[in-house]
C-alpha positions as CSV (number, residue, x, y, z in Angstrom):
1,M,4.4,11.5,0.9
2,R,2.3,9.8,-1.8
3,R,-1.4,10.7,-1.4
4,A,-4.5,9.0,-2.6
5,H,-7.7,11.0,-3.3
6,T,-11.2,10.0,-4.2
7,V,-13.0,10.1,-7.4
8,E,-15.2,13.0,-5.7
9,Q,-11.9,15.0,-4.8
10,V,-10.4,14.4,-8.2
11,R,-13.4,15.3,-10.4
12,A,-13.8,18.6,-8.5
13,A,-10.1,19.7,-9.0
14,E,-10.3,18.6,-12.4
15,A,-13.5,21.0,-12.8
16,E,-11.7,23.8,-11.6
17,L,-8.8,23.5,-13.6
18,M,-10.7,23.0,-16.8
19,A,-12.4,26.1,-15.8
20,R,-9.0,27.9,-16.2
21,L,-8.0,25.9,-19.6
22,P,-8.8,26.1,-23.3
23,D,-11.3,23.1,-24.0
24,G,-9.8,19.8,-24.0
25,A,-6.4,21.0,-22.9
26,L,-6.5,18.5,-19.4
27,M,-7.2,15.5,-21.9
28,Q,-4.3,16.2,-23.9
29,R,-1.9,16.8,-20.9
30,A,-3.0,13.3,-19.8
31,A,-2.9,11.8,-23.1
32,A,0.7,13.2,-23.7
33,G,1.8,11.7,-20.3
34,L,0.5,8.3,-20.9
35,A,2.0,8.3,-24.4
36,Y,5.5,9.0,-23.0
37,A,5.1,6.1,-20.5
38,I,4.2,3.9,-23.1
39,I,7.4,5.0,-24.9
40,D,9.5,4.4,-22.0
41,L,7.8,0.9,-21.3
42,L,8.5,-0.2,-25.2
43,G,12.0,1.6,-25.2
44,T,10.9,3.2,-28.7
45,A,7.7,4.2,-30.6
46,Y,8.7,3.7,-34.2
47,G,7.8,0.2,-35.7
48,R,5.8,-0.8,-32.6
49,H,2.4,-2.2,-32.3
50,V,0.0,-0.9,-29.7
51,L,-3.6,-1.9,-29.3
52,L,-6.1,0.4,-27.4
53,L,-9.1,-0.9,-25.8
54,V,-11.4,2.1,-25.7
55,G,-14.7,2.3,-23.8
56,S,-17.0,5.3,-23.4
57,G,-15.2,7.3,-20.8
58,D,-12.6,9.8,-20.5
59,N,-10.2,7.2,-20.1
60,G,-10.8,6.0,-23.5
61,G,-10.3,9.4,-24.6
62,D,-7.0,9.7,-23.1
63,A,-5.8,6.3,-25.0
64,L,-7.5,7.5,-28.2
65,Y,-5.5,10.8,-28.3
66,A,-2.3,8.9,-26.8
67,G,-2.6,6.6,-29.8
68,A,-2.6,9.5,-31.9
69,L,0.6,10.7,-30.7
70,L,2.1,7.4,-31.0
71,A,0.9,6.9,-34.6
72,R,2.6,10.3,-35.4
73,R,5.9,8.9,-34.1
74,G,5.9,5.7,-36.4
75,T,3.7,3.2,-33.9
76,Q,1.0,0.9,-35.8
77,V,-1.7,1.8,-33.4
78,E,-5.2,-0.1,-33.5
79,A,-8.2,0.9,-31.2
80,W,-11.3,-1.5,-30.6
81,L,-13.9,0.5,-29.7
82,L,-16.0,-1.4,-27.1
83,S,-18.9,1.1,-26.9
84,D,-20.9,3.1,-29.6
85,H,-19.9,6.2,-27.3
86,A,-16.2,6.4,-27.8
87,H,-14.5,9.7,-27.6
88,E,-15.3,11.3,-30.9
89,G,-12.6,13.5,-30.9
90,G,-10.1,10.8,-30.0
91,I,-11.3,8.8,-32.8
92,A,-10.9,11.3,-35.1
93,A,-7.4,12.4,-33.9
94,L,-6.4,8.6,-34.4
95,R,-7.5,8.3,-37.7
96,A,-5.9,11.5,-38.6
97,A,-2.6,10.4,-37.5
98,G,-2.9,6.8,-39.3
99,G,-4.2,4.7,-36.8
100,R,-6.8,2.1,-37.6
101,V,-10.2,2.0,-35.4
102,V,-12.1,-1.1,-35.2
103,S,-16.1,-0.7,-34.7
104,P,-17.6,-2.4,-31.5
105,R,-19.3,-4.9,-33.7
106,A,-16.1,-6.6,-34.7
107,R,-15.3,-9.9,-33.4
108,P,-12.2,-9.6,-31.1
109,G,-10.7,-12.7,-32.4
110,A,-10.9,-11.1,-36.2
111,R,-9.5,-7.6,-35.3
112,S,-5.9,-7.4,-35.1
113,D,-3.3,-8.4,-37.7
114,S,-0.3,-9.2,-35.5
115,R,0.6,-9.7,-32.1
116,P,0.7,-6.3,-30.1
117,D,3.6,-5.0,-28.3
118,V,1.5,-3.7,-25.8
119,V,-2.4,-3.5,-24.8
120,V,-3.6,-0.2,-23.6
121,D,-6.7,-0.3,-21.0
122,G,-9.0,2.5,-21.6
123,I,-12.3,0.7,-21.2
124,V,-13.6,2.3,-18.0
125,G,-13.2,5.6,-16.4
126,I,-12.4,6.0,-12.8
127,G,-16.2,7.0,-12.3
128,G,-17.1,3.5,-13.3
129,R,-18.4,0.8,-11.3
130,P,-16.6,-2.5,-10.2
131,G,-16.6,-5.2,-12.7
132,L,-17.0,-5.3,-16.6
133,R,-19.3,-5.8,-19.3
134,P,-19.5,-8.7,-21.5
135,E,-17.9,-7.0,-24.5
136,A,-15.0,-5.8,-22.3
137,Q,-14.5,-9.4,-21.0
138,E,-14.5,-10.6,-24.8
139,A,-12.0,-8.3,-25.5
140,L,-9.7,-9.2,-22.8
141,A,-10.0,-12.8,-23.1
142,A,-8.9,-12.4,-26.9
143,V,-5.8,-10.5,-25.8
144,A,-5.3,-13.0,-23.1
145,A,-4.9,-15.8,-25.3
146,V,-1.9,-14.4,-26.7
147,A,0.5,-14.9,-23.8
148,G,3.0,-12.5,-22.7
149,I,1.5,-9.0,-23.6
150,P,1.9,-6.2,-21.2
151,I,-1.3,-4.3,-20.3
152,V,-0.9,-0.4,-19.4
153,A,-4.2,0.6,-17.5
154,V,-5.1,4.4,-18.1
155,D,-5.5,6.0,-14.6
156,T,-6.9,2.7,-13.0
157,P,-7.2,-0.7,-14.0
158,S,-10.6,-1.0,-15.3
159,G,-13.3,-3.1,-13.3
160,V,-11.8,-2.3,-9.8
161,D,-13.7,0.1,-7.5
162,V,-11.3,3.0,-7.4
163,D,-12.5,4.6,-3.8
164,T,-12.2,1.6,-1.7
165,G,-9.4,-0.8,-3.5
166,E,-12.2,-3.7,-3.5
167,L,-12.9,-5.9,-6.3
168,D,-16.1,-7.3,-7.3
169,G,-16.4,-9.2,-10.5
170,P,-13.9,-9.3,-13.5
171,H,-11.3,-6.7,-13.7
172,V,-7.8,-5.9,-15.7
173,T,-4.6,-6.8,-14.1
174,A,-2.1,-4.4,-15.6
175,D,1.7,-4.6,-15.8
176,L,1.5,-0.6,-15.4
177,T,-0.9,1.9,-14.4
178,V,-0.4,5.5,-15.7
179,T,-2.6,7.9,-13.6
180,F,-3.0,11.9,-13.6
181,G,-2.8,14.4,-11.2
182,T,-2.8,12.2,-7.9
183,H,-3.0,8.5,-6.7
184,K,-6.4,7.2,-6.3
185,V,-7.2,4.8,-3.2
186,A,-7.1,1.7,-5.1
187,H,-3.6,2.4,-6.1
188,L,-2.6,1.8,-2.3
189,V,-5.5,-0.6,-1.1
190,D,-5.5,-4.1,-1.8
191,P,-6.7,-6.3,-3.4
192,A,-7.1,-3.7,-6.2
193,A,-3.9,-2.4,-5.6
194,A,-2.2,-5.6,-6.7
195,A,-3.8,-5.5,-9.9
196,C,-2.3,-2.1,-10.9
197,G,1.4,-3.0,-11.5
198,A,3.6,-0.6,-11.4
199,I,2.3,2.7,-10.8
200,H,3.4,6.1,-12.7
201,L,2.0,9.2,-12.1
202,V,1.5,12.0,-14.4
203,D,1.3,15.7,-13.0
204,I,-1.2,17.5,-14.7
205,G,-1.5,20.4,-12.4
206,L,-4.5,19.6,-10.0
207,E,-4.8,21.5,-6.9
208,L,-6.2,18.7,-4.1
209,P,-7.4,18.8,-0.6
210,D,-5.8,16.4,2.0
211,A,-6.1,13.1,1.2
212,P,-8.0,10.0,3.1
213,V,-5.3,7.6,2.3
214,E,-1.3,8.3,2.4
215,A,1.8,6.3,1.8
216,L,5.1,7.5,3.6
217,Q,8.1,7.8,1.4
218,P,11.9,7.8,2.2
219,A,11.9,11.6,2.9
220,D,8.7,11.4,5.4
221,V,10.3,8.6,7.4
222,A,13.4,10.4,7.8
223,A,11.4,13.6,8.9
224,L,9.5,11.8,11.2
225,L,12.0,9.3,12.6
226,P,13.2,10.2,16.2
227,R,16.9,11.2,16.1
228,P,19.4,11.6,19.2
229,T,20.1,15.0,20.1
230,P,23.8,15.9,20.9
231,D,23.1,15.8,24.8
232,A,20.8,12.8,24.7
233,Q,21.3,10.1,27.3
234,K,19.7,6.3,27.3
235,Y,16.8,7.6,29.3
236,T,15.9,10.7,27.2
237,R,16.0,8.7,24.3
238,G,13.0,6.5,25.8
239,V,13.1,3.4,27.7
240,V,10.4,0.4,25.9
241,G,9.4,-2.7,28.0
242,V,8.5,-6.1,26.2
243,R,6.0,-8.2,27.7
244,A,6.2,-11.2,25.1
245,G,7.1,-14.6,24.8
246,S,6.2,-17.6,27.3
247,T,8.1,-21.0,28.2
248,Q,6.0,-22.6,25.3
249,Y,7.1,-19.7,22.5
250,P,10.3,-18.1,23.8
251,G,11.1,-17.3,20.1
252,A,8.5,-14.5,20.3
253,A,10.1,-12.7,23.0
254,L,13.6,-13.1,21.4
255,L,12.2,-11.6,18.1
256,S,10.2,-8.8,20.0
257,V,13.2,-7.6,21.7
258,A,15.1,-8.1,18.7
259,G,12.8,-5.6,16.9
260,A,12.8,-3.2,19.9
261,A,16.6,-3.1,20.5
262,S,17.6,-2.3,16.9
263,G,19.1,1.1,18.1
264,L,16.2,3.3,17.9
265,V,15.6,3.8,21.4
266,G,18.0,4.1,24.8
267,M,17.0,1.0,26.5
268,V,14.9,-2.2,26.2
269,R,13.3,-4.0,29.6
270,Y,12.1,-7.4,29.3
271,V,9.4,-8.8,31.6
272,G,8.5,-12.5,31.4
273,P,9.4,-15.9,32.7
274,D,12.9,-16.5,34.1
275,A,14.0,-19.0,32.0
276,V,12.8,-16.8,28.8
277,A,14.4,-13.8,30.4
278,D,17.9,-15.8,30.7
279,R,17.7,-16.5,27.1
280,V,16.8,-12.8,26.0
281,R,19.8,-11.5,28.0
282,Q,22.0,-14.3,26.7
283,A,21.0,-13.2,23.0
284,H,20.7,-9.5,23.7
285,P,23.1,-8.6,26.7
286,E,22.2,-4.8,26.7
287,V,18.3,-6.0,27.8
288,V,17.5,-5.2,31.5
289,G,14.7,-6.2,33.5
290,P,11.7,-4.7,35.0
291,G,11.5,-0.6,35.6
292,R,9.7,2.3,34.4
293,V,9.1,2.5,30.7
294,Q,7.6,5.1,28.3
295,A,5.9,2.4,26.0
296,W,4.9,-1.2,26.3
297,V,4.8,-4.2,23.6
298,V,2.7,-6.9,24.9
299,G,1.3,-10.0,23.3
300,S,3.6,-12.0,21.1
301,G,3.8,-15.5,22.2
302,G,2.1,-14.8,25.5
303,G,-0.2,-17.7,25.5
304,E,-2.4,-18.0,28.3
305,H,-0.7,-15.1,30.3
306,A,-1.0,-12.6,27.8
307,G,-4.4,-11.1,29.1
308,D,-2.4,-10.5,32.8
309,E,0.4,-9.1,30.5
310,L,-2.0,-6.6,29.1
311,A,-3.9,-5.9,32.1
312,A,-0.2,-5.1,33.7
313,A,1.0,-2.8,30.8
314,L,-2.4,-0.8,31.0
315,S,-2.1,-0.2,34.3
316,D,1.1,2.0,33.7
317,D,-0.8,4.4,31.3
318,V,1.8,4.6,28.7
319,P,1.4,4.2,24.9
320,L,1.7,0.4,24.1
321,I,1.4,-2.1,21.4
322,I,-1.2,-4.9,21.6
323,D,0.0,-7.9,19.4
324,A,-1.2,-11.6,18.7
325,D,-2.5,-13.2,21.9
326,A,-3.1,-10.1,23.7
327,L,-5.5,-8.8,20.9
328,A,-8.2,-11.2,22.2
329,H,-8.0,-9.6,25.6
330,G,-8.2,-6.0,24.4
331,E,-11.7,-4.5,25.0
332,G,-12.6,-1.0,23.5
333,P,-12.5,1.8,23.9
334,L,-8.8,1.4,24.7
335,P,-6.3,4.4,25.3
336,A,-5.7,6.7,22.6
337,H,-2.0,6.0,22.7
338,A,-2.7,2.1,21.8
339,V,-1.6,0.5,18.5
340,L,-3.3,-2.9,18.0
341,T,-1.5,-4.8,15.0
342,P,-3.9,-7.9,14.0
343,H,-3.5,-9.9,10.7
344,A,-6.6,-10.4,8.9
345,G,-7.5,-13.7,10.8
346,E,-7.0,-11.9,14.1
347,L,-9.0,-8.7,13.0
348,A,-11.9,-11.3,11.9
349,A,-12.1,-12.5,15.2
350,M,-12.2,-9.1,17.2
351,L,-14.9,-8.0,14.7
352,G,-16.9,-11.1,14.5
353,A,-16.2,-11.2,10.9
354,D,-15.2,-13.9,8.4
355,R,-11.4,-13.6,7.3
356,S,-12.5,-13.6,3.6
357,E,-14.4,-10.5,4.5
358,I,-11.5,-8.7,6.0
359,E,-9.1,-9.7,2.9
360,A,-11.7,-8.6,0.6
361,R,-12.5,-5.3,2.1
362,P,-9.5,-4.4,4.4
363,L,-9.8,-0.4,4.2
364,E,-13.5,-1.0,5.5
365,H,-12.5,-3.5,8.3
366,A,-9.7,-1.2,9.3
367,H,-11.6,1.9,9.9
368,R,-14.2,-0.2,11.5
369,A,-11.7,-1.5,14.1
370,A,-10.0,1.9,14.7
371,T,-13.3,3.6,15.6
372,T,-14.8,0.5,17.7
373,Y,-11.6,0.3,19.7
374,G,-10.9,3.9,19.8
375,A,-7.4,3.1,18.8
376,V,-4.6,3.1,15.8
377,V,-5.3,-0.3,14.2
378,L,-2.3,-1.7,12.0
379,L,-3.8,-4.3,9.5
380,K,-1.1,-6.6,8.6
381,G,-0.9,-7.5,4.5
382,R,0.9,-7.2,1.3
383,H,-0.1,-3.4,1.8
384,T,-0.5,-2.8,5.7
385,L,-3.0,-0.4,6.6
386,V,-2.5,2.1,9.6
387,A,-6.0,3.4,10.7
388,H,-6.7,6.1,13.0
389,P,-9.8,6.4,14.7
390,D,-10.6,9.9,13.3
391,G,-10.4,8.5,9.8
392,R,-7.0,8.8,8.6
393,V,-5.2,6.0,6.7
394,R,-1.6,5.0,5.7
395,A,-0.6,2.4,3.4
396,T,2.6,0.8,3.5
397,T,3.9,0.0,0.0
398,T,7.6,-1.3,1.2
399,G,8.2,-4.9,1.8
400,T,8.8,-8.3,-0.1
401,P,6.7,-11.4,-0.4
402,W,9.4,-13.1,1.4
403,L,8.3,-11.0,4.7
404,A,5.4,-13.4,5.1
405,T,7.6,-15.7,7.7
406,A,7.0,-16.7,11.2
407,G,8.0,-14.1,13.5
408,A,8.1,-11.1,11.3
409,G,5.1,-9.7,13.1
410,D,7.0,-9.9,16.6
411,V,9.9,-8.0,15.1
412,L,7.4,-5.3,13.9
413,G,5.6,-5.2,17.4
414,G,8.9,-4.5,18.9
415,L,10.1,-1.8,16.3
416,I,6.9,0.0,16.5
417,G,7.2,0.0,20.5
418,A,10.7,1.5,20.1
419,L,9.2,4.4,18.1
420,L,6.7,5.0,20.6
421,A,8.9,5.1,23.8
422,A,11.1,7.4,21.4
423,G,8.3,9.9,21.2
424,L,6.2,9.3,18.4
425,T,2.6,9.3,18.3
426,A,0.7,5.9,17.8
427,Y,-0.1,6.8,14.2
428,D,3.3,7.9,13.2
429,A,5.1,5.0,14.9
430,A,2.8,2.4,13.5
431,S,3.1,3.7,10.0
432,V,7.0,4.3,10.2
433,G,7.8,1.1,12.0
434,S,5.4,-0.4,9.3
435,W,7.5,1.5,6.5
436,L,11.0,0.5,8.2
437,H,10.1,-2.8,8.7
438,G,9.2,-3.5,5.0
439,A,12.3,-2.0,4.0
440,A,14.8,-3.7,6.5
441,A,13.0,-6.9,4.6
442,T,13.9,-6.2,1.3
443,L,17.6,-5.5,2.5
444,A,18.0,-8.7,4.3
445,G,16.4,-10.6,1.6
446,R,18.3,-9.1,-1.5
447,G,15.6,-10.4,-3.3
448,G,15.5,-13.6,-2.0
449,P,14.0,-15.8,1.2
450,L,14.7,-14.3,4.5
451,V,14.0,-15.0,8.4
452,A,12.6,-12.7,11.0
453,S,15.9,-12.4,12.7
454,Q,17.4,-11.2,9.6
455,V,14.8,-8.5,9.4
456,A,15.7,-7.4,12.9
457,A,19.4,-7.2,12.2
458,S,18.6,-4.9,8.9
459,I,16.8,-2.3,10.8
460,P,19.8,0.0,11.3
461,E,20.7,-0.4,7.6
462,A,17.2,0.6,6.7
463,V,17.7,3.8,9.0
464,Q,21.2,4.5,7.4
465,G,19.8,4.5,3.9
466,L,17.1,7.2,4.6
467,P,17.8,10.6,3.0
468,R,19.1,13.1,5.5
469,A,15.8,15.0,7.2
């Protein structure tokens, strides 16, 4: 499990560890991890040129000590001090190793004698406020004037809100973020997560409590995924029902059923207009008609009848997925075993907010929706968030930009419904389903474009690729 902790949690764990270590040892651990990550990025240290942007916090100290290590390995290291209060020990170490230190009063355009191979963002620590001061903006503008220089952020990109993943003002956009001890919320939650680039975690020995945000990894999905026992039969594996599609939107029914009928459940039932049901059975001959189910999928392409279909599904008192057109008819509190799957626009309508507000603060609004409706809320996005009413959140980091295609959400709803029927809790079904959906899309597209039906067809391959539980 990839766990993302808050600044307060990290600070407390660091203080506990530092009390047991010699003075400065923790920063040296972080600096060494940062230096070796930079060497991995560059391929070698000797003969390279590294530019450090150094603020007044501990991240600036990490950057300076890492620069000293690089300088001792033959790297040309230059540090631009953006504050009069940069880490004195780090400055001394860098100078002693042969690095160059430029005062905060020097103009950025006159500082560097040659083009750096990489820029290290040590401007603001994790305790800093969102946004950047003018001197930092000036330095970044000077770097940006030379195109193509990769930026490595120390811990988190400077200027982001570390605990919420929000952006408020200028910030660094990194190619690589090297973080220490644990992931932070901003690494997993957009829009800040999109500014992090690739993330490299350095273990510095922190002992941490439960994290408020998590991201499943392949081993976690393998452990959670329901698998048939040797004596399984179709009914014991679970039966999922799909109430989706309409004569106007028959494709929604086909795609919802395709997500549900991916082999993770014993039986799929379809309930809908006769003309649509005929098309479903033609495409999926294994799908049967009305009957008892262990979970319902409701809403995709349901049109004006979505409210009636939701009421019928709720009357069965089984776990259910509420998606698309049905979301407008779901009034909280809903059953605890319900999963709502809105995108930002749909959630905006549900909460009476603007879409831009949802996209700017997805974590806050996913939490709000989960508590308002008393159910699990899956907020679709680049990093989909699954929020539980008790405050837990999981972020999905699988997927590809090509997954932003019509019908992909229908497939996701059917997939999660199958996992519910197979016995997973609402929270686990939503987060496992979202992970598999992204992994299947990556397999289906193989780096290129895809359509929703290909995602559904690739779900079995995504499951086969999981490690053995």
